[in-house]
N, C-alpha and C positions, 0 to 999 in steps of 0.2 A: 936414048938417052934414059937413064934411070934415076929414079927419085926416091926419097923416103916419105913413108907414111907413118906418123905415130898415132897409137890409139891407145885409149885407156881401157883394160878391161880387169875383171878379179884375176888375182893370180891362180887360183884355183883353175879358172877357165883356162887359162894360159898354158898351164902345166899339162892339162888333159889333153887339150888341142894337141900340144907338141908331143906329148906322148903317142896320141893316136895317129898322127902324121909320121911318127918315126917309125911305128910299125907298119904302115903303108910303104915306107920307104921314100917318104917325102920330108921336105922340110916345112913348117909353119909358113914360111915366106911363099914357097911353091902353092900351097893349099889357096892360101889368101888371094894370090894372083890368078889362081884358074877360076876362083869364084869371081874376081872382079873382072876377069875377061868375059865369062859368061853372062854376067850382069850388062856391061855394055853390048855385048853381041845380041842379046835377047831382049834387053831393054826391060827386063823384069826381074822380080826377086820373089823368091817362094818363102812365106811365113806360115807355119801352121799352128794354131791353137788347140789344135786335136791332141789329147794327151795320149803318148804312146809308151806302152809299158817295156821295161827293161827286159832283157833276156832272163836275166835273174828273177824278177817278177812274174815271167810268164812261167817259169820253171816250177816258181813255188806254189803259183794257184793251181797249176796242173795236177800237183801232187796234192793241194788240199782238195780238189773237186773229186780225186781216186779216193782219198779218205773219207770223206762225205759219203760216196756213193757206197763204200764197204763200211760204212759208220764206225771206222776207226778214228782213234785220235778225236772223238765226236763227244760233245756233251750236249744235254737238252734234247727237244725243246722244253723250257720248263713253263709251267703253267700260271706261275706267279712270283712275284719278287722274293717272297719268304723262300720258296723253294728253290730259288737260285742262290740265296745268301746260305741256305743251309748245304747245298752242294759246296760252296767256297768254304765254308767253315770246315767242310769235312776233308778237304786237301790237305 
């Protein structure tokens, strides 16, 4: 027997979850049902407070690290606030 569960979530979260599920060829309902089955079967849930970088941020940081190593797109270090202010004023 099927039943209906109503939950409240932010519209942006729902839309993002639906889009991701669709890209995986699933409905949001299928994703939530799979999660609930796993929750019941394992009697556990996994939450993480460990921040994880998005692929876009990882790509940006890799580029920044390469630029720093080559001293490209790089300013400073500055030995004083006055030196920093002069640098910005010259831009």
